[in-house]
C-alpha positions in Angstrom: -152.8 7.8 217.1 -150.5 9.0 214.3 -151.8 9.3 210.8 -148.5 9.3 208.8 -148.5 8.6 205.1 -146.2 9.1 202.2 -147.0 12.0 199.9 -149.2 9.8 197.7 -152.2 10.7 195.6 -155.6 9.3 196.4 -155.1 6.6 193.8 -151.8 5.6 195.3 -149.5 7.1 192.7 -146.3 8.7 193.9 -145.1 12.2 193.4 -142.2 11.8 190.9 -138.9 12.6 192.6 -140.4 13.5 195.9 -141.7 10.6 197.9 -139.4 8.3 199.9 -138.3 5.5 197.6 -135.9 2.6 197.9 -133.3 1.6 195.3 -133.9 -1.6 193.3 -131.0 -3.4 194.8 -130.9 -2.4 198.5 -132.7 -0.6 201.3 -130.7 2.6 201.0 -132.9 5.7 200.7 -132.8 7.5 197.3 -131.1 10.8 196.8 -134.5 12.5 196.5 -135.6 11.0 199.8 -132.5 12.2 201.6 -132.9 15.6 200.2 -136.5 15.9 201.2 -135.6 14.7 204.7 -133.0 17.4 205.0 -135.5 20.1 203.8 -138.0 18.9 206.5 -135.5 19.5 209.3 -136.7 21.8 212.0 -134.9 23.4 214.9 -135.7 25.3 218.1 -133.8 28.5 217.2 -134.4 29.9 213.7 -137.9 31.2 214.3 -137.1 33.2 217.4 -135.5 35.7 215.0 -138.6 35.9 212.8 -140.9 36.4 215.9 -138.6 39.1 217.3 -138.7 40.9 214.0 -142.5 41.1 214.1 -142.5 42.5 217.7 -139.8 45.0 216.6 -142.0 46.2 213.8 -145.1 46.5 216.1 -143.2 48.4 218.8 -141.5 50.8 216.4 -144.8 51.5 214.5 -146.9 52.2 217.6 -144.1 54.3 219.2 -143.5 56.2 215.9 -147.2 56.9 215.4 -147.7 58.1 219.0 -144.6 60.3 218.7 -145.6 61.7 215.3 -149.1 62.6 216.5 -147.6 64.3 219.6 -145.3 66.3 217.5 -148.1 67.3 215.1 -150.1 68.5 218.1 -147.3 71.0 219.0 -147.2 72.3 215.4 -150.8 73.3 215.1 -151.1 71.6 211.7 -154.4 70.2 210.2 -156.0 67.1 211.5 -155.6 65.4 208.1 -151.9 64.7 208.8 -152.8 62.8 211.9 -155.3 60.7 210.0 -152.7 59.9 207.4 -150.1 58.9 210.0 -152.6 56.6 211.7 -153.8 55.1 208.4 -150.2 54.2 207.5 -149.7 52.8 211.0 -152.9 50.7 210.7 -151.7 49.2 207.4 -148.3 48.3 208.9 -149.8 46.8 212.0 -152.4 44.9 210.0 -149.5 43.4 208.0 -147.7 42.6 211.3 -150.9 40.8 212.5 -150.8 38.9 209.2 -147.2 38.0 210.1 -148.6 36.5 213.3 -150.9 34.5 211.1 -147.8 33.2 209.3 -146.2 32.2 212.6 -149.4 30.4 213.7 -149.5 28.7 210.3 -146.0 27.2 211.0 -147.2 26.2 214.4 -150.2 24.6 212.9 -148.0 22.3 210.9 -145.7 21.7 213.9 -142.9 23.6 212.1 -142.4 26.6 214.3 -140.1 24.6 216.6 -139.0 21.0 216.7 -140.2 20.5 220.3 -144.0 20.0 220.1 -144.9 21.7 223.4 -142.5 24.6 222.7 -144.1 24.8 219.2 -147.6 25.0 220.7 -147.0 27.3 223.6 -144.9 29.8 221.6 -147.4 29.8 218.8 -150.3 30.4 221.2 -148.7 33.0 223.5 -146.7 35.0 221.0 -148.8 34.8 217.9 -152.3 33.3 218.3 -153.5 34.8 221.5 -152.6 38.4 220.4 -154.9 38.0 217.4 -157.7 36.3 219.4 -157.3 32.7 218.3 -155.3 29.6 219.3 -153.0 27.3 217.4 -155.3 24.3 217.8 -158.4 26.2 216.6 -156.5 27.3 213.5 -155.1 23.8 213.0 -158.5 22.3 212.8 -159.4 24.8 210.1 -156.1 24.8 208.2 -155.2 21.1 208.0 -158.6 20.4 206.5 -157.9 23.0 203.9 -154.6 21.2 203.1 -156.1 17.7 203.0 -159.2 18.8 200.9 -157.7 21.7 199.1 -160.2 23.5 196.8 -162.9 20.9 197.6 -166.1 23.0 197.6 -167.7 20.7 200.2 -164.8 20.2 202.6 -162.3 23.0 202.3 -163.0 25.4 205.2 -161.3 28.3 203.4 -163.8 28.2 200.6 -166.8 27.6 202.9 -165.8 30.6 205.1 -165.3 32.9 202.1 -168.7 31.9 200.7 -170.4 32.5 204.0 -168.8 35.9 204.5 -169.6 36.9 200.9 -166.0 37.2 199.8 -165.6 34.2 197.5 -165.5 35.2 193.9 -166.9 33.4 190.9 -163.6 32.6 189.2 -162.3 33.4 186.7 -162.8 37.1 187.4 -162.1 39.8 184.7 -159.8 42.7 185.8 -162.7 45.2 186.1 -164.8 42.9 188.2 -161.8 42.0 190.4 -161.1 45.7 191.0 -164.8 46.3 191.9 -164.7 43.2 194.3 -161.6 44.7 195.9 -163.3 48.1 196.4 -166.3 46.5 197.9 -164.0 44.5 200.2 -162.7 47.8 201.6 -166.0 48.4 203.3 -165.4 48.4 207.1 -168.6 46.4 207.7 -167.6 43.7 205.1 -164.2 43.5 206.7 -165.6 43.2 210.2 -168.0 40.5 209.0 -165.1 38.6 207.3 -163.2 38.6 210.6 -166.2 37.4 212.6 -167.0 34.6 210.2 -163.3 33.6 210.1 -163.2 33.5 213.9 -166.3 31.3 214.0 -164.8 28.8 211.5 -161.5 28.7 213.3 -163.3 28.0 216.6 -166.1 25.6 215.7 -165.8 24.8 212.0 -168.8 24.3 209.8 -171.5 21.6 209.3 -169.4 19.5 206.8 -166.1 19.9 208.6 -164.3 16.5 208.2 -162.6 16.8 211.6 -165.7 17.4 213.6 -166.6 14.4 215.8 -170.4 14.3 215.9 -170.4 11.8 218.8 -168.4 14.1 221.1 -169.7 17.6 220.8 -169.4 18.6 224.5 -170.7 22.0 225.4 -170.3 25.4 223.8 -170.0 27.1 227.2 -166.3 26.9 227.6 -166.0 28.7 224.2 -168.6 31.2 225.1 -166.9 32.0 228.4 -163.7 32.6 226.5 -165.4 34.9 223.9 -167.2 36.8 226.6 -164.0 37.4 228.5 -162.0 38.2 225.5 -164.5 40.6 223.8 -167.2 41.8 226.3 -164.9 42.5 229.2 -162.5 44.9 227.4 -165.5 46.8 226.0 -167.0 47.2 229.4 -163.7 48.1 231.1 -162.6 50.6 228.5 -166.0 52.3 228.5 -166.1 52.6 232.3 -162.6 54.1 232.2 -163.7 56.6 229.5 -166.6 57.6 231.9 -164.0 58.1 234.8 -165.4 55.1 236.7 -162.0 53.6 237.3 -162.9 51.6 240.4 -165.8 50.0 238.7 -163.6 49.1 235.7 -161.0 47.4 238.0 -163.8 45.6 239.9 -165.3 44.2 236.7 -162.0 43.1 235.4 -161.0 41.3 238.6 -164.4 39.7 239.0 -164.7 38.5 235.4 -161.2 37.0 235.6 -161.9 35.1 238.8 -165.2 33.8 237.5 -163.8 32.8 234.0 -160.8 31.0 235.5 -162.9 29.3 238.2 -165.3 28.0 235.6 -162.6 26.7 233.3 -160.9 24.9 236.2 -164.0 23.2 237.5 -165.9 22.3 234.3 -165.6 18.6 233.4 -163.2 17.7 230.6 -166.1 16.3 228.6 -167.6 19.8 228.3 -164.9 20.9 225.9 -165.7 20.3 222.2 -163.6 17.5 220.8 -162.5 16.9 217.2 -160.8 14.1 215.4 -157.4 15.8 215.9 -155.8 15.3 219.4 -154.5 18.5 221.0 -150.9 18.8 222.1 -152.0 20.7 225.2 -155.4 20.0 226.7 -158.3 22.2 225.7 -158.7 23.2 229.4 -155.1 24.3 229.7 -155.3 26.2 226.5 -158.5 28.0 227.5 -157.0 28.9 230.9 -153.8 30.1 229.2 -155.9 32.3 226.8 -157.9 33.9 229.6 -154.7 34.4 231.6 -153.0 36.1 228.7 -155.9 38.5 228.3 -156.1 39.1 232.0 -152.5 40.2 232.0 -153.0 42.3 228.9 -156.2 44.0 230.0 -154.8 44.4 233.5 -151.7 46.2 232.2 -153.8 48.5 229.9 -156.0 49.4 232.8 -153.2 50.0 235.2 -151.3 52.3 232.8 -154.5 54.2 232.0 -155.8 54.6 235.6 -152.4 55.7 236.8 -152.4 58.4 234.2 -149.2 57.3 232.6 -150.7 57.0 229.1 -154.1 56.5 227.5 -153.2 52.8 227.0 -156.8 51.6 226.2 -157.1 54.3 223.5 -153.9 53.2 221.9 -154.9 49.5 222.1 -158.2 50.1 220.4 -156.7 52.4 217.7 -153.5 50.5 217.0 -154.5 46.9 217.6 -158.2 46.3 217.5 -158.9 48.6 214.5 -156.1 46.9 212.3 -157.5 43.5 213.4 -160.8 44.3 211.8 -159.6 46.3 208.7 -156.1 45.9 207.3 -155.4 42.4 208.7 -158.5 40.7 207.0 -157.8 42.7 203.8 -154.4 41.2 203.5 -155.7 37.7 204.4 -158.4 38.0 201.8 -156.0 39.0 199.0 -153.8 36.1 199.9 -156.6 33.6 199.8 -157.9 34.9 196.4 -154.5 34.7 194.6 -153.4 31.5 196.3 -156.4 29.3 195.3 -158.7 31.4 193.2 -159.1 30.3 189.6 -157.3 27.0 190.4 -158.5 23.4 190.4 -158.0 20.3 192.6 -154.9 18.9 190.8 -151.7 18.0 192.6 -149.7 20.7 190.8 -152.5 23.1 189.9 -154.3 23.8 193.1 -152.1 26.8 193.9 -149.0 28.7 192.6 -145.6 30.2 193.4 -145.5 34.0 193.7 -142.3 36.0 193.1 -143.1 39.5 194.2 -141.5 42.5 195.7 -140.7 42.9 199.4 -143.8 44.8 200.4 -146.3 42.3 198.9 -144.1 39.5 200.3 -144.3 41.0 203.8 -148.0 42.0 203.9 -149.7 39.4 201.7 -147.3 36.4 201.7 -145.8 36.1 205.2 -143.5 33.2 206.3 -143.0 31.6 203.0 -146.6 31.7 201.7 -145.3 33.0 198.4 -143.9 29.5 197.8 -147.4 28.0 198.2 -147.3 25.3 195.6 -144.2 23.5 197.1 -145.8 24.0 200.6 -149.0 22.2 199.4 -146.9 19.4 198.0 -144.9 18.8 201.1 -146.5 20.7 204.0 -143.9 19.4 206.5 -141.1 21.6 205.1 -140.6 24.7 207.2 -141.0 28.1 205.6 -137.3 29.0 205.5 -136.6 25.9 203.3 -139.4 26.4 200.8 -137.3 28.3 198.2 -134.8 25.4 198.2 -137.7 22.9 197.9 -139.0 24.9 194.9 -135.6 24.7 193.2 -135.2 21.0 194.0 -138.6 20.2 192.5 -137.8 22.2 189.4 -134.7 20.2 189.0 -136.0 16.7 189.9 -139.7 16.7 189.2 -140.8 17.0 185.5 -144.5 17.3 186.4 -143.7 20.2 188.7 -141.8 22.0 185.9 -144.5 21.4 183.3 -147.7 22.0 185.4 -146.6 24.3 188.2 -147.3 28.0 187.8 -144.8 30.7 188.8 -146.2 34.2 188.8 -144.0 37.3 188.7 -145.3 40.5 190.4 -148.4 41.1 192.4 -150.3 43.8 190.5 -148.1 44.5 187.5 -146.9 41.6 185.5 -143.1 41.3 185.2 -142.9 38.0 183.3 -146.2 36.4 182.3 -149.3 37.1 184.4 -149.1 38.8 187.8 -150.7 37.3 190.9 -153.9 39.3 190.3 -153.8 38.7 186.6 -153.8 35.0 187.1 -157.3 35.2 188.4 -158.7 36.3 185.0 -160.3 34.3 182.2 -157.1 33.9 180.2 -155.6 31.8 183.0 -158.5 29.7 184.2 -157.7 26.2 185.1 -158.8 23.6 182.6 -160.1 21.5 185.4 -158.9 18.2 183.9 -156.3 17.3 186.6 -156.9 14.3 188.8 -158.3 15.2 192.2 -155.5 15.5 194.8 -156.3 14.7 198.5 -153.2 15.5 200.6 -153.3 12.9 203.4 -149.6 13.6 204.1 -150.5 17.1 205.4 -151.4 15.3 208.7 -147.9 13.8 208.9 -147.1 15.3 212.4 -150.7 15.3 213.7 -152.1 12.9 216.3 -155.5 11.7 215.4 -158.4 10.5 217.6 -160.3 8.9 214.7 -158.0 8.1 211.7 -160.6 5.8 210.1 -163.3 8.6 209.9 -160.8 11.0 208.3 -159.7 8.4 205.9 -163.3 7.9 204.9 -163.7 11.6 204.3 -160.6 11.5 202.2 -161.9 8.7 200.0 -165.2 10.6 199.5 -163.3 13.8 198.6 -161.2 11.9 196.1 -164.3 10.5 194.4 -166.0 13.9 194.2 -166.4 15.4 190.7 
């Protein structure tokens, strides 16, 4: 069942100059409506280039780091240079993993490609599976964030940051913000952030508006996926390190057969259901995910066992380590500046960030710097968000008056910077009317629209 609405506020008021309107004399769509329709246009080609760029950066970084370390080994220089090279590589690769998050974000909104199955499969196989999630799992988390943005009871982003201990008591003075950032650099805190984020993306939290309490299924399909994705590589890589190659291969093969057999035979009702219908069945997605890791772990094992390269070592150093350090750091910074020190108003729940190329790549991938227009009309693809921003500045007086545009990430270039906007001088007055974005579900298929509508009404009434 589709849950398609205009971009209307909870009280039924329209966004000036944005929603589809009819002229007074005929049924011809307004200029604004036609413009927004054009900005929403998706295709099946543009994002291939963006995905190829990410893979190019990953390949070049890993190859460059390996080559640089090999060259250093022939020069007899101190080990500190190798640490520096690997630290830079980890930062670059963590940013690339955050870029994958941007691709999944587009897939979550059905914007990666116009074709829904191509959107889902590409988002899963080329972006989500590599960072140990799935598009559907992230969609459950992220669309609730959009619909209930900054709602302390229903926004999963706030709930997750609070549970992991990374939500700040905004507004935050500069010194306190710096200390919070330093504490966030702790490896244990970053690992905990990643684990909590993974849990929320997978199963949500107690007050998740999209959880169907009448159809909870079993947690075993999820557990099987986690065991295969996490425990199997630990066991296999450790056995290879101990020169027990045959045992490593045997465990990988046996675990793959058992996991796939279970997922094929388990009844459909065993998979946890939510109020959002999947594009591809939960069973098919789980089988695909295990198949992806089977191919990855099998390749790493073959390359290592054959003596061609220490592939498992490189995987742990250049992929797993960034996944638990640099990647969550960039994600946390983005969440802080996008919604910290903001309220629940239509135009004041987030901001626009005009920053340099490094911050734009590492912290604001795939158009996330234009976050305010994205939260206003979430069905506009990332490559059209700058044009949407310009259009709203021209046609929407409320957007011009209330929307915040920040220049610079750390150092202010014109007004406050992204980090500066988190301080007391820029705290939201909190007087804006609550905005519940039902239109964020425009392309989603719902299993229980009435229950979600009830949650939306409760959120709109919250104080």
